[in-house]
Structure formats: C-alpha cells, structure tokens
C-alpha positions as CSV (number, residue, x, y, z in Angstrom):
1,M,-33.5,-7.2,-1.5
2,V,-32.4,-10.5,-3.1
3,T,-32.8,-13.2,-0.4
4,P,-31.4,-16.8,-0.8
5,S,-33.7,-19.7,-1.5
6,E,-34.3,-22.2,1.4
7,P,-30.7,-23.2,2.1
8,Q,-29.6,-26.7,1.3
9,N,-28.7,-29.1,4.2
10,S,-25.6,-27.8,5.7
11,I,-22.2,-29.7,5.8
12,V,-22.8,-30.2,9.5
13,E,-26.2,-31.9,9.1
14,Q,-24.9,-34.0,6.1
15,Q,-22.3,-35.3,8.5
16,G,-24.5,-35.8,11.6
17,I,-22.3,-33.4,13.6
18,H,-24.1,-30.8,15.7
19,T,-21.5,-29.7,18.3
20,R,-18.5,-28.7,16.1
21,L,-18.0,-26.8,12.8
22,P,-16.8,-28.5,9.6
23,G,-12.9,-28.6,9.3
24,S,-11.1,-25.8,7.4
25,M,-10.5,-27.8,4.3
26,T,-14.1,-29.0,4.1
27,L,-15.3,-25.3,4.4
28,L,-12.7,-24.2,1.9
29,R,-13.7,-26.8,-0.7
30,A,-17.5,-25.9,-0.3
31,A,-16.4,-22.2,-0.6
32,W,-14.4,-22.9,-3.8
33,K,-17.2,-25.0,-5.3
34,R,-19.6,-22.0,-4.8
35,Y,-17.0,-19.4,-5.8
36,R,-16.3,-21.3,-9.0
37,S,-19.9,-21.3,-10.1
38,R,-20.0,-17.7,-9.8
39,S,-16.5,-16.7,-10.7
40,G,-17.3,-15.3,-14.2
41,R,-20.1,-12.9,-12.8
42,L,-17.9,-12.0,-9.8
43,F,-14.9,-11.2,-12.2
44,L,-17.0,-8.9,-14.5
45,L,-18.6,-7.2,-11.6
46,L,-15.5,-6.5,-9.9
47,L,-13.8,-4.8,-12.8
48,V,-16.1,-1.8,-12.1
49,P,-14.4,-0.3,-9.1
50,L,-10.9,-0.9,-10.6
51,L,-11.4,1.8,-13.4
52,P,-10.9,4.8,-11.3
53,W,-7.9,3.2,-9.8
54,V,-6.4,2.3,-13.2
55,I,-6.8,5.8,-14.3
56,S,-4.8,6.8,-11.2
57,Y,-2.2,4.2,-11.8
58,V,-1.9,5.2,-15.5
59,G,-1.3,8.9,-14.4
60,S,1.4,7.8,-12.0
61,I,3.1,5.7,-14.6
62,V,3.0,8.6,-17.2
63,S,4.3,11.0,-14.6
64,L,7.2,8.4,-13.9
65,L,8.0,7.9,-17.5
66,V,8.2,11.6,-18.3
67,T,10.6,12.0,-15.4
68,M,12.8,8.9,-16.0
69,T,13.0,9.4,-19.7
70,A,13.7,13.2,-19.6
71,F,16.8,14.3,-21.2
72,K,19.4,15.9,-19.0
73,N,18.6,19.4,-19.8
74,L,14.8,18.9,-19.6
75,N,13.3,21.2,-16.9
76,I,9.9,19.6,-16.2
77,E,8.7,20.0,-12.6
78,P,5.7,17.7,-11.9
79,N,2.6,19.5,-10.3
80,T,2.4,17.3,-7.1
81,E,-0.4,19.2,-5.7
82,W,-2.7,18.7,-8.6
83,N,-1.6,15.0,-8.9
84,T,-2.4,14.5,-5.3
85,V,-5.9,16.0,-5.5
86,I,-6.8,14.1,-8.7
87,N,-5.5,10.9,-7.1
88,I,-7.7,11.5,-4.0
89,L,-10.6,12.1,-6.0
90,L,-10.2,9.2,-8.1
91,W,-9.5,6.9,-5.1
92,T,-12.6,8.3,-3.4
93,I,-14.8,7.5,-6.3
94,G,-13.2,4.0,-6.6
95,A,-13.8,3.3,-2.8
96,L,-17.6,4.5,-3.1
97,V,-18.1,2.2,-6.3
98,S,-16.3,-0.6,-4.7
99,F,-18.7,-0.6,-1.8
100,W,-21.6,-0.8,-4.3
101,V,-20.1,-3.6,-6.1
102,T,-19.1,-5.5,-2.9
103,F,-22.9,-5.3,-2.0
104,A,-23.8,-6.7,-5.4
105,A,-21.2,-9.4,-4.9
106,Y,-22.9,-10.5,-1.6
107,Q,-26.0,-10.8,-3.4
108,I,-24.5,-13.0,-6.0
109,V,-22.9,-15.3,-3.5
110,I,-25.9,-15.6,-1.1
111,A,-28.6,-16.4,-3.7
112,D,-28.7,-20.1,-4.5
113,E,-30.5,-19.2,-7.9
114,K,-28.5,-17.8,-10.7
115,L,-28.5,-14.1,-10.2
116,S,-27.3,-12.1,-13.2
117,L,-24.7,-9.4,-13.0
118,F,-27.1,-6.4,-13.9
119,R,-29.8,-7.9,-11.5
120,A,-27.4,-7.8,-8.7
121,L,-26.3,-4.3,-9.3
122,R,-29.8,-3.0,-9.8
123,S,-30.8,-4.9,-6.5
124,I,-28.8,-2.6,-4.4
125,S,-31.1,0.4,-3.9
126,R,-30.0,3.8,-2.5
127,K,-31.4,3.1,0.7
128,Q,-29.8,-0.4,1.0
129,Y,-26.5,1.1,-0.1
130,F,-26.4,3.5,2.9
131,L,-27.6,0.9,5.2
132,G,-24.7,-1.2,4.2
133,L,-22.2,1.6,4.4
134,W,-23.8,2.4,8.0
135,I,-23.0,-1.2,9.0
136,V,-19.5,-0.8,7.8
137,V,-19.1,2.4,9.7
138,L,-20.6,0.9,13.0
139,V,-18.3,-2.2,12.8
140,N,-15.2,0.0,12.4
141,A,-16.3,2.3,15.2
142,V,-17.0,-0.7,17.6
143,F,-13.7,-2.2,16.8
144,L,-11.8,1.0,17.4
145,G,-13.8,1.5,20.8
146,A,-12.9,-1.9,21.9
147,F,-9.3,-1.5,21.0
148,A,-9.2,1.9,22.8
149,L,-10.0,-0.1,26.0
150,F,-7.9,-3.2,25.6
151,I,-6.5,-5.2,22.9
152,I,-8.0,-8.6,24.1
153,P,-11.6,-7.3,23.8
154,A,-10.8,-5.9,20.3
155,V,-9.7,-9.3,19.1
156,V,-12.8,-11.0,20.8
157,L,-15.0,-8.4,19.0
158,W,-13.0,-8.9,15.5
159,V,-14.3,-12.5,15.5
160,A,-17.9,-11.3,16.9
161,L,-18.1,-8.9,14.0
162,L,-17.2,-11.0,11.1
163,F,-20.8,-11.5,9.9
164,P,-22.9,-8.2,10.1
165,L,-23.0,-7.6,6.2
166,V,-23.8,-11.4,5.6
167,V,-26.6,-11.0,8.0
168,F,-27.7,-7.9,6.5
169,F,-28.2,-9.3,3.1
170,A,-29.2,-12.7,4.2
171,E,-31.6,-11.8,6.9
172,N,-32.3,-8.2,6.3
173,R,-31.3,-7.2,9.8
174,K,-29.9,-3.4,9.9
175,G,-27.5,-1.5,12.0
176,L,-27.0,-2.6,15.6
177,D,-29.2,-5.6,15.1
178,A,-26.9,-7.0,12.5
179,L,-23.9,-6.7,14.7
180,A,-25.9,-8.4,17.6
181,R,-27.0,-11.3,15.5
182,S,-23.4,-11.8,14.3
183,G,-22.2,-11.8,18.0
184,Q,-24.9,-14.3,18.7
185,L,-23.9,-16.8,15.9
186,V,-20.3,-16.6,17.0
187,K,-21.2,-17.3,20.7
188,G,-19.6,-20.8,21.8
189,Y,-17.6,-21.2,18.5
190,W,-15.1,-18.4,19.0
191,W,-12.1,-20.7,19.1
192,Q,-13.2,-22.8,16.2
193,I,-13.9,-19.7,14.0
194,I,-10.7,-18.0,14.7
195,G,-8.7,-21.1,14.1
196,R,-10.4,-21.7,10.7
197,T,-10.0,-18.0,9.8
198,I,-6.6,-18.0,10.4
199,L,-5.9,-21.2,8.4
200,F,-8.0,-19.7,5.6
201,G,-5.9,-16.4,5.6
202,I,-2.7,-18.4,5.4
203,I,-3.9,-20.5,2.5
204,S,-5.6,-17.8,0.5
205,W,-3.6,-14.8,1.3
206,I,-0.2,-15.2,2.8
207,L,1.2,-18.1,0.7
208,P,0.1,-17.0,-2.5
209,L,1.1,-13.2,-2.2
210,A,4.5,-14.4,-0.9
211,L,4.9,-16.5,-4.1
212,L,3.9,-13.7,-6.3
213,F,5.9,-11.0,-4.7
214,G,8.9,-13.3,-4.8
215,L,8.7,-13.9,-8.4
216,T,8.1,-10.2,-8.9
217,F,11.2,-8.9,-7.1
218,G,13.2,-11.9,-8.4
219,F,12.5,-10.8,-12.0
220,A,13.2,-7.2,-11.2
221,F,16.6,-7.9,-9.6
222,Y,17.8,-10.8,-11.8
223,G,15.5,-11.4,-14.7
224,T,16.1,-8.0,-16.4
225,T,18.9,-5.5,-17.0
226,N,16.6,-2.8,-18.4
227,L,16.8,-0.1,-15.7
228,L,13.5,1.5,-16.7
229,L,11.6,-1.9,-16.6
230,S,13.1,-2.9,-13.2
231,T,12.2,0.4,-11.6
232,L,8.6,0.2,-12.9
233,I,8.3,-3.3,-11.6
234,L,9.5,-2.4,-8.1
235,T,7.6,0.7,-8.0
236,I,4.1,-0.5,-9.0
237,G,4.5,-4.2,-9.5
238,P,3.5,-5.3,-5.9
239,Q,0.6,-2.9,-5.8
240,I,-0.9,-4.3,-9.1
241,I,-0.5,-7.7,-8.0
242,F,-2.1,-7.2,-4.7
243,V,-5.0,-5.2,-6.3
244,L,-5.7,-8.0,-8.9
245,Y,-5.3,-10.8,-6.5
246,A,-7.3,-9.5,-3.7
247,S,-10.0,-8.2,-6.2
248,Y,-10.5,-11.3,-8.2
249,I,-9.4,-14.2,-6.3
250,A,-8.9,-13.7,-2.5
251,G,-11.4,-11.2,-1.9
252,P,-14.5,-13.1,-3.7
253,L,-13.2,-16.4,-2.2
254,G,-13.1,-15.0,1.1
255,L,-16.6,-13.5,0.9
256,T,-18.0,-16.9,-0.2
257,W,-16.1,-18.7,2.6
258,F,-17.5,-16.4,5.3
259,Y,-21.1,-17.1,3.7
260,I,-20.5,-20.8,4.0
261,L,-19.3,-20.5,7.5
262,Y,-22.2,-18.2,8.3
263,R,-24.6,-20.8,6.8
264,E,-23.3,-23.4,9.2
265,L,-23.8,-21.1,12.3
266,A,-27.3,-20.0,11.1
267,Q,-28.3,-23.8,11.0
268,K,-27.6,-24.0,14.6
269,L,-29.5,-20.8,15.6
270,P,-32.1,-20.2,12.7
271,A,-33.1,-16.6,12.1
272,Q,-36.5,-17.0,13.3
273,D,-35.4,-18.2,16.6
274,Y,-33.3,-15.0,17.2
275,L,-34.5,-12.5,19.7
276,P,-32.6,-9.1,19.6
277,S,-31.0,-8.4,23.0
278,A,-31.3,-4.6,24.0
279,Q,-28.2,-5.2,26.3
280,K,-26.0,-6.3,23.5
281,R,-27.2,-3.4,21.1
282,N,-26.3,-0.8,24.0
283,I,-22.9,-2.3,24.4
284,Y,-22.2,-2.1,20.8
285,L,-23.6,1.5,20.5
286,L,-21.5,2.6,23.5
287,L,-18.3,1.1,21.9
288,A,-19.2,2.7,18.6
289,V,-19.5,6.1,20.4
290,L,-16.2,5.7,22.1
291,G,-14.6,4.5,18.9
292,G,-16.0,7.6,17.0
293,T,-15.0,10.0,19.6
294,A,-11.4,8.4,19.8
295,T,-11.0,8.7,16.1
296,V,-12.1,12.3,16.0
297,L,-9.7,13.2,19.0
298,L,-6.7,11.5,17.4
299,M,-7.4,13.1,14.0
300,G,-7.7,16.5,15.8
301,Y,-4.5,15.8,17.8
302,A,-2.6,14.8,14.6
303,L,-3.7,17.8,12.7
304,F,-3.4,20.6,15.2
305,F,-1.3,19.5,18.1
306,A,1.2,16.8,17.3
307,P,4.7,18.0,17.2
308,P,6.6,17.4,13.9
309,P,8.9,14.4,13.9
310,T,12.5,15.1,14.8
311,L,15.4,14.6,12.4
312,E,16.5,11.6,14.4
313,Q,12.9,10.0,14.2
314,E,13.2,10.5,10.4
315,G,16.5,8.7,10.3
316,I,18.4,11.8,9.1
317,D,21.6,13.2,10.3
318,P,21.1,16.5,11.9
319,G,24.5,17.6,10.9
320,T,23.1,18.1,7.4
321,F,20.6,20.8,8.5
322,I,21.3,24.4,9.7
323,N,18.4,26.0,11.8
324,D,16.2,23.0,10.7
325,K,16.8,23.7,7.1
326,P,18.3,21.3,4.8
327,V,21.6,22.3,3.5
328,A,21.0,23.6,-0.1
329,T,22.8,23.1,-3.3
330,M,25.2,25.9,-4.3
331,D,22.6,26.6,-7.2
332,E,19.7,26.8,-4.6
333,M,21.9,29.3,-2.5
334,G,21.9,31.7,-5.5
335,I,25.7,31.3,-6.3
336,V,26.2,32.0,-9.8
337,D,29.0,31.6,-12.2
338,I,30.1,28.5,-10.1
339,G,31.9,27.1,-13.2
340,E,34.5,29.7,-13.4
341,T,37.4,27.7,-11.7
342,P,38.1,24.1,-11.1
343,Q,37.9,24.8,-7.4
344,T,34.2,26.0,-7.4
345,R,33.4,23.4,-9.8
346,D,34.6,20.8,-7.1
347,L,32.6,22.6,-4.4
348,K,29.6,22.3,-6.6
349,R,30.1,18.6,-7.2
350,E,30.6,17.8,-3.5
351,S,27.4,19.9,-2.7
352,D,25.5,18.2,-5.3
353,L,26.4,14.8,-4.0
354,K,25.6,15.7,-0.5
355,S,22.2,17.0,-1.6
356,L,21.4,13.7,-3.4
357,Q,22.6,11.7,-0.5
358,L,20.2,13.7,1.6
359,A,17.2,13.2,-0.7
360,L,18.3,9.4,-0.9
361,E,18.1,9.0,2.9
362,L,14.9,10.7,3.0
363,Y,13.5,8.5,0.4
364,H,14.8,5.3,2.3
365,S,13.4,6.6,5.6
366,R,9.8,6.6,3.9
367,Y,10.0,3.6,1.8
368,G,12.7,1.3,3.3
369,N,14.7,1.1,0.1
370,Y,16.7,3.2,-2.4
371,P,16.0,3.7,-6.2
372,V,17.5,0.7,-8.1
373,A,20.4,1.2,-10.5
374,L,22.0,-2.4,-10.8
375,Q,24.6,-0.8,-13.2
376,L,26.6,2.2,-12.8
377,T,24.7,5.1,-14.4
378,R,26.2,8.4,-15.4
379,S,25.1,12.1,-15.5
380,T,22.8,11.4,-18.5
381,S,19.1,10.7,-19.1
382,E,19.9,7.3,-17.5
383,F,21.3,9.1,-14.4
384,I,17.9,11.0,-14.2
385,S,16.1,7.8,-15.0
386,A,17.6,5.9,-11.8
387,L,16.9,9.0,-9.5
388,G,13.6,10.1,-11.0
389,L,11.7,8.6,-8.1
390,L,13.3,11.3,-6.0
391,R,11.6,14.0,-8.0
392,I,8.2,12.3,-8.2
393,D,8.4,11.7,-4.4
394,G,9.2,15.4,-3.9
395,T,12.5,14.7,-1.9
396,I,14.3,16.9,-4.6
397,G,13.5,19.5,-6.8
398,A,15.8,18.6,-9.8
399,I,18.5,15.9,-10.3
400,P,21.8,17.9,-10.3
401,L,24.4,17.3,-13.0
402,D,28.1,17.9,-13.3
403,P,28.9,21.5,-14.3
404,K,30.9,20.4,-17.1
405,S,28.3,17.8,-18.4
406,D,30.4,16.2,-21.1
407,E,31.5,12.7,-21.6
408,D,34.4,12.6,-19.3
409,W,32.8,14.5,-16.4
410,Y,29.8,13.2,-14.7
411,Y,28.1,12.0,-11.6
412,G,27.7,8.3,-11.0
413,Y,25.1,6.2,-9.2
414,E,24.5,2.6,-8.5
415,S,22.3,0.9,-5.9
416,D,20.8,-2.6,-5.3
417,G,18.0,-1.0,-3.5
418,Q,19.6,-1.5,0.0
419,Q,22.9,0.3,-0.5
420,Y,24.1,2.9,-2.9
421,R,27.2,4.8,-4.0
422,L,27.4,8.3,-5.4
423,T,30.6,9.4,-7.3
424,A,31.9,12.7,-8.9
425,R,35.2,13.3,-10.4
426,L,37.2,16.1,-9.0
427,E,39.4,18.6,-11.0
428,E,41.7,20.0,-8.2
429,P,40.8,18.5,-4.9
430,Y,41.3,21.1,-2.1
431,D,41.3,18.4,0.4
432,R,44.9,17.4,1.0
433,S,43.7,13.9,2.2
434,V,42.8,13.2,-1.3
435,Q,45.9,12.1,-2.9
436,C,45.7,13.0,-6.6
437,D,49.2,13.2,-7.9
438,P,49.0,13.2,-11.6
439,A,52.1,11.1,-11.6
440,V,50.4,8.3,-9.7
441,V,46.8,8.4,-11.1
442,D,44.9,10.2,-13.7
443,I,41.3,10.4,-12.2
444,C,40.4,11.5,-8.7
445,I,36.8,10.4,-7.5
446,F,34.8,12.0,-4.6
447,A,32.3,9.4,-3.3
448,V,29.4,9.3,-0.9
449,A,27.9,6.0,0.2
450,S,24.6,4.8,2.0
451,A,26.1,4.9,5.4
452,F,24.4,8.4,5.8
453,G,26.6,11.3,6.9
454,I,30.0,9.4,5.8
455,S,31.7,10.5,2.6
456,E,34.7,8.7,1.3
457,P,37.2,10.4,-1.0
458,A,38.7,7.8,-3.3
459,V,41.4,7.4,-5.9
460,I,40.6,5.3,-8.9
461,P,43.2,5.1,-11.7
462,E,42.2,5.4,-15.3
C-alpha cells in the first residue's frame, strides 16, 4: 500500500474557513493542478485497459467494412455468435484490467511524492485488488438496495458513497469500514458536496462531450459526401470519442477532484479521530444484502419469466406478421424461378422492399435512427454499403437486389437518418391505382417510406 505523505495544508485552512468547503472553481483549479503534474503517467497507465477494447473495435470495423464494401453478388454471412462471444470475452478482460489500472491511478493521485508508473502497478497486490473489487461490489449493492426501497435514500447514499475507494487507498480501511468512513466524511456537507459535484459534472462531462458529439455529427452529415466514411463516423465515432475523453481527461480529472474534496473533508475529521460505527456497518450490510437479492431476482425474472415484448412495444406494425412470424421474402418462402414473368418479378420487388422496410424499422426501434445514405444509392455495392448495418445487426439475412440487376433496373435507398425512402422500378404493375400508361410516362416506381406500414406507388417520368 502506497500511502500519501503528510498532506499539505488544505485549501480550507489556508483560507481560514472551517465551516464551508472551498468553492467549485477552487476545487477544480486544485484538481487540475494535481492532475496536470501526473497526466503523463496517468495517460500511459490508462492505455493498458484500452487494448482489449481496441481489438474489439477493430474487429467490428473489419466486419463492417467487409459487409459494406461487398460486391452485389458476394454471399458472406458474418458469424454473429462467435463475434458476440469474442467481444464479450475481450470486454470482460478489458474491465478486469481496467480495475487494476484504476486502482494504480488512485495510488498515483494520492501519493504526494512522484510515484512511477511501474511502481504504482506493482503496488496493487492480488489481495489489494480483490479488496478494491469487493468495495466496488458493496457500493453498487448498497446503492441498489437503497434504490429498491425509495429513490430519495438512493440519492442520499449516492453522495455518502462517493469516497470508499479513496478511503481504502488513503486510509487502508476495508469493506464496510470504508463505506462507513465515507458516510461520516459527508455528514453535514451533503448539500455542499452534491452542488459542487453536479457543477463539476457539467463542466467536465456534459459541455465538452456535447461539443465533441456536435462536431462529430456535423462532420458526418455536412463535412463529407463519402457514404462509407459518414457511416463509420456515425457508427463508432461517438463511442470512440466517449472512451478517449472519459479515459484520458474526464476520468482521471474526476478521480483527482474527488481526492481533493476528500482531503478537505478529512481535514475536518482526521482518520485517527474516526471510530467505526457498528450500527452504520449493519445498515450498509442490510442494504447490500437487499440490493444483491433484488439483482438476482430481477435477473432470474428477466431470464426465465419475463414475457417477450409485443410487436407494438417494439414499434412494429403487427400487420407485417403472420402468426407472430415476419413476412418473408419470396426467396425465403422457397419460391423459385420468380424471374420468369414481369408480374412475378414485380411481386418480388414489392416483397423485397417490404422486407427491407421491416428490417429498417426494427433497426430504428433499437437505435433511434436509420442507416444514413445522404444521396440516392442503387442496387449495387453502394446499396449494400448503405444498408450493411442491417446485416451486421442481424435484422436481415442478406440485402435483396432487383431480379434483373442491370443498369436500368435497381432498388434505391436514401435517408438522412430520421426518414428514408425505398424505391423499385416495376415492369407491369398489377395494381390499377398505379397509372403507368406508356404514352404518359416511361418509368413506374413503387416506393415505401419511413412511415411504417405505408407504401406509396409513384409515377416518375424519365
């Protein structure tokens, strides 16, 4: 255990104030100064847990590129089950390594002397690692137990449980003692702490991320006309920005900020004056048991007893299902030789567009947007590129193409992410409401739009 040297006089003592905590900006300046002197070591340290996640992201990007750049006749089906298993494994490894690195980061932040990167990592013994994990589990269980009772106790406890890990590394208090000590430090300063914490969150998280996400989406929609680049930016750009910003700026700065706040509180009640309260320990233990039990019961209910969501809850028109099964394409129903007549080809075109429409609405119900294609794409590799996310997501097995598949016969797709339009050219429309008199027009278009379940035949002159 690396312990901090005798702390320098707190900001409170320097200002001669003993009843109130320093202001938010004073705390932030102190945290920034301490963070900046350690930023190089923290940056190198926090690279470690990103490695498994980088591998996972690279795998996702490769899978996306393979699907989006495939030629129209390329029949590649991603093995989604293995991809899921590998990604879960990589993210689990990344999470376990992340705890180890986070604990080492606490050591760097707390120690007043310059603590090297490797010394900080070596200082986390196996026993200390599992003790730190146990505190993390206890904090979450206590919070869930309080939330299971009422929301207000959960909010109160959220503030009371801000410092258990800092207490563990700074004072070597374990388990429930760390939780009880954190609650004691907060007592009498609840409103001051929550106000400063909210303001710190706005300054260090909400405003910078809003700016970064705004720039990202602005570039994706207006800064490039490259469909592949725009789709990649919208798909993984926000996640990468969040991980990098949280890992290298907001996360370490927040850790430092909470240590500065802890140091100010510890000046008011030094560790040697703290007497553990058996009553508080028992309360935390009871809440932890309640939270753990509630978690197990909820997981069991979700896995074994919860009914599947209805079609209406998924935002899907039940009219596109028969006996709770999605309406399949004509190929999926086993109908062969459908290209023999113009009428059967038109039937396939309308069936294909309905299947794509269903897949698009399923995708939208999950993610809140449609795949982006700012310009009209036709039934070529670009068309597969625009709708490739549907295959990766598993909402459709393969992207259907026009049965003629030549230059003049194609399916079209365009979308700004919030609305879309799918089109197919018909040869001999059987629907008399579609006026395709050759003396009037040359091309008859069947279209479906983002108002789910509504199709609109349209006549477009050449």
